SEZAKE-119407 format. One record per atom (N, C-alpha, C, O, CB): x negated, y, z. Coordinates in pm, whole numbers, plus 50000, padded with zeros to 5 digits. Glycine has a CB too. Example, Ala and Ser with C-alpha at 12.3 -4.5 7.8 and 13.67 -1.06 7.14 Angstrom:
<pts>
486814943150780
487704955050780
486804967050780
485764966850846
488694955350905
487154977550708
486334989450714
487105000350787
486595011450804
485924994050572
</pts>
This chain:
<pts>
499154988350000
500005000050000
499105012450000
498145013150077
500974999950123
499415021849916
498565033849906
498865043450021
499865042150091
498775040849771
497965053150038
498125062950147
499365071750127
499995075650225
496885071750156
499705074750003
500895082949977
502155075850027
503025082050088
501025086049826
502225062650001
503395055250047
503405054150199
504475054650260
503405041349984
502235052550262
502185051750407
502635064850470
503375064750569
500765048250453
502195076150413
502615089150466
504115091050448
504795096250537
501845100650396
504625086950332
506065088150307
506855079450405
507885083750456
506395084150162
506375067250430
507055058550526
507025064450666
507995063150741
506415044750528
505925070950702
505815077250833
506825088450848
507475089650952
504395082650855
506975096750745
507935107850749
509355102450758
510155107550835
507775116750624
509665092250681
511015086550682
511315080450818
512435081750868
511165075850570
510335073750879
510575067751011
510795078551116
511625076751206
509405058751052
510085089851106
510305100951200
511695106751179
512375110151277
509235111851182
512135108051054
513455113451029
514545104051081
515535108551137
513655115950878
514355091051064
515335081551116
515395082151267
516475081651326
514995067351069
514225083151330
514195083951476
514855096951523
515515097151627
512735083151527
514685107851447
515305120651483
516815119651477
517515124751565
514825131851389
517335112951374
518785111451361
519325102951475
520355106251533
519155105151224
518635092051509
519105083451617
519085090951750
520035089951827
518245070851625
518025098251777
517905105151904
518885116651913
519525118552016
516485110251924
519005124551806
519925135851809
521365131151818
522205137851878
519745144751686
521665119751759
523025114551768
523375109851907
524545110051946
523205103251671
522365105651985
522625100752120
522445111352226
522705108452343
521735089452150
522025122952193
521815133352293
520885144152241
521175150552140
521245127452422
519785146052309
518845156652275
517555150352227
517115140052279
518595166052396
516935156552127
515665151452077
514625152052188
514445162452252
515205159551954
513945141152211
512955140552319
511685147952280
511425150452162
512635125952354
510915151352379
509655158452352
508705149652270
507935154752188
508995162652484
508745136852292
507895127852216
508225128352068
507335128851983
508025113552269
509505128152037
509945128751898
509565142051835
509055142451723
511465126551888
509825152951907
509555166151852
508055167951830
507655173851729
510085177151946
507245163151921
505795164451901
505335156351781
504435160551708
505035160052027
505935144651760
505575136651641
506025143651513
505305143551413
506205122651649
507205149751516
507685157051398
506815169251370
506485171951254
509145161351418
506445176751474
505595188451453
504225184351401
503655191051316
505455196351584
503695173251453
502385168651407
502465164151260
501545166651182
501875156951496
503555157551224
503695152451087
504005163550988
503355164550884
504785141951081
504985171851018
505465181650921
504665194650920
504385200150814
506895184750948
504305199551038
503655212651045
502145211751067
501445221951064
504275220751155
501635199551089
500205197051111
499695204751234
498575209951233
499385201050987
500515205351337
500145212251461
499445202751555
499695190651554
501385218351528
498565208251636
497905200651740
498775199851864
499885205151868
496555206851774
498245193151965
499055191252086
499265204152163
500315205952224
498405180852175
498285213152164
498435225652239
499535234552178
500395239652249
497105233352243
499485236152050
500475244651982
501885238651993
502865245852012
500095246651833
501975225451979
503255218751993
503785220052135
504975222552156
503135203951953
502905218452233
503305219752372
503825233552406
504805235052479
502145216452462
503165243852352
503635257452376
505015259552312
505895265352375
502635267752320
505195254852190
506495256452123
507595249252199
508695254652216
506415251251978
507315237152246
508315229552320
508635236052454
509805237652490
507825215252342
507605239752527
507845244952661
508485258752658
509355261752740
506535245552739
508085267152564
508675280552558
510145279552517
510995286352576
507905289452458
510455271352417
511855270652372
512765264652478
513865269752500
511955262452244
512325254052545
513185248252648
513255257052773
514285257252841
512685234352686
512185264152803
512225273352918
513165285052890
513965288752976
510825278652950
513075290752772
513975301852737
515425297052738
516295303952791
513605307652597
515685285552680
517045280152681
517545277252822
518705279952854
517105267452598
516675271752904
517055268753042
517335281353123
518315281953197
515975260853109
516475291253109
516675303853182
517965310753136
518745315553218
515465313253163
518175311253005
519425317152955
520645309553004
521655315553039
519415317552802
520555296353005
521675288253053
521985290953199
523155291953236
521375273653034
520955292153281
521175294753422
521675308953446
522555311153530
519895292453500
521135318553373
521535332553391
522975334753346
523725341953411
520585341853314
523355328753235
524675331153177
525765322753243
526835327953274
524645328453028
525505309953264
526595301153307
527055303653450
528235302053479
526175286853292
526175307353539
526585310053677
527585321353688
528675319253743
525375313353761
527265333353637
528245344253643
529535341553565
530605346053606
527625356753591
529445334153455
530655331053379
531585322253463
532795324653466
530295323853246
531045312253529
531865303553614
532435311553731
533595309553768
531025291653666
531635320553789
532135328753899
533295337553854
534285338953927
531015337553955
533195343453736
534295351953684
535545343653658
536655348153684
533855359153555
535365331653606
536525322953582
537215319253713
538445319053720
536105310253508
536435316453815
537015313053945
537725325154006
538795323754065
535925307954042
537135337053991
537755349254043
539075352153969
540065356154031
536795361154029
539075350353839
540285352553760
541385342653800
542555346453808
539975351353610
541015330253823
541995320253865
542555323654004
543735321554029
541365306153866
541715328754092
542175332554225
543155344254218
544135344554293
540965336254314
542915353854128
543825365254113
545155361054053
546205366154092
543175376054026
545115351753957
546355347553890
547255339153979
548455341753987
546015339653766
546695329254044
547525319554117
547415320854268
548195314654341
547145305554076
546475328554317
546305329854460
545415319254521
545045320354638
547635329554526
545075309154446
544145298854494
543295294154377
543605296654260
544915286754559
542235287554411
541305282954307
541445267854291
541325260254387
539835286754343
541705263954169
541765249654137
540465246054064
539935254153989
543025246154049
539965234254086
538715230254020
538785230553868
537765232353801
538325216454065
539985228853813
540115228653667
539795242053604
539535242753484
541515224553629
539805252753681
539505266053627
538085266953575
537785274953486
539745276853733
537195258753630
535795259053586
535575252553449
534565255153384
534925252153687
536495244453407
536325237353280
536275246753160
535695243353057
537435227453261
536875258553172
536825268153061
535415273653038
535145279552934
537795279753087
534535271753134
533155275953117
532385267453017
531275270952977
532445275753248
532975256252976
532305247752878
532535252152735
531855247052645
532755233552894
533465261252709
533765265152571
532535270252496
532345266252381
534825275852570
531695278652553
530495282552477
529605270652443
529045269952334
529685292752556
529485261252537
528635249652512
529205240552404
528455234052331
528455241752641
530515240052394
531145231552293
530755236052153
530645227852062
532675231752308
530535248952135
530135254152005
528615255251990
528085253351880
530775267751982
527905258452099
526465260552089
525675247452078
524645247152011
525985268252209
526145236852141
525405224152133
525345218851990
524245215751944
526065213752224
526455217651918
526345213151779
525565223051693
524835219051602
527715210951720
525725236051721
524985246051643
523485244451663
522725245251567
525415260251683
523055242151786
521635240151813
521095227451750
520005227451693
521395239751961
521865216551759
521425203951699
521375204951546
520465199751483
522355192551741
522375211651488
522375213351342
521225222351296
520585219551195
523705219251295
520965232951371
519845241751336
518535234151344
517685235251255
519805254051428
518365226351449
517175218051463
517035208451345
515965207451285
517215210151596
518115201551312
518065191751204
517835197751067
517045192450988
519325183951202
518525208751037
518345215150906
516925220750890
516345219850782
519375226450888
516395226450995
515045232150985
513985221350975
512985223050904
514755241251105
514165210251044
513225199051029
513345193250889
512335189850827
513485187951136
514555192050839
514765186750704
514095195650599
513555190550501
516265185350674
514135208650618
513535218150524
512205223250579
511955235350578
514495230050497
511375214350625
510115218150690
509125224750594
508155230950639
509485206050752
509335223450465
508395229450371
508545244650362
507675251350307
508585223350233
509625250250416
509775264750419
508725270750513
508275264150607
511205268650464
508345283050487
507195288950556
507375289650708
506475285650783
506925302650502
508505294750755
508695296850898
509845288550954
510585293251040
508945311450926
509995276250907
511105267950953
510935263551098
511905259551162
511255255850864
509705264051150
509485260151289
510215269651385
510525265751497
507985259951320
510475281951343
511205291351428
512625286451448
513145286951559
511205305551366
513265281651342
514605276151354
514635263751441
515595261451514
515155272951218
513585255551434
513505243551516
513465247451664
514185241751745
512275235051479
512615257051698
512495260951839
513745268151889
514135266352004
511275269851857
514375276351804
515625282851845
516725272551862
517535273551954
516045293651741
516765262651774
517745251751788
517545244051918
518525240351982
517655242351671
516285241651956
516025234852083
516455243552201
516985238352299
514535231252094
516225256552192
516635265552300
518155265952314
518685265752425
516085279852275
518875266552201
520335266452206
520875253452266
521825253552344
520925268552066
520255242452229
520675229552281
520455228852431
521325224252505
519915218252211
519295233452476
519005233252619
519955242352695
520435238752803
517545237552644
520235254052641
521155263552706
522555257652717
523185258652822
521205276752628
523025251452611
524385246152613
524485233852704
525535231552763
524825242552472
523425226052716
523455214852808
523475219452952
524005212453039
522275205752783
522915230952980
522965236253116
524325242353148
524685243353265
521875246453137
525075246553047
526415251953071
527385240953113
528245243353197
526945259052945
527245229153057
528215218453084
528195213653229
529265212753290
527935206752992
527035210453289
527065205253426
527585215353527
528185211353627
525705200853467
527375228253505
527855238053600
529365239553591
529985245253681
527175251453576
529955234653486
531405235453472
532115224053546
533325224653567
531795235353326
531375213953584
532005202353650
532085204353799
532585195653870
531245189553620
</pts>
């Protein structure tokens, strides 16, 4: 088997693993580092910075935004009915319902079109959106 075919098989196996992982949840750091190494020819330091910055930004945004949103929903429920029911917090998941698929789709489309000059920006923003939306869901429960 020639080197061109081996490289092509490696890319296809990474794409298949990305689809399986994204379909079951969130792309793992191991998968993302393999994709960055294969598609963008990045080393471990550059990949680590991209992964940690995007997930940190997404996590911080998720914590900053979801707490006050849940508090406002609880306050609004208390004003309307005079008491707070736990179901009032479930409306805090609406942003996550839209942001999670958007983040996963952005991640997938940018990895698929990795030959574009700055597609890694879309990958990292997609990871940040995914992380932010995953932090919105648990605080709603």
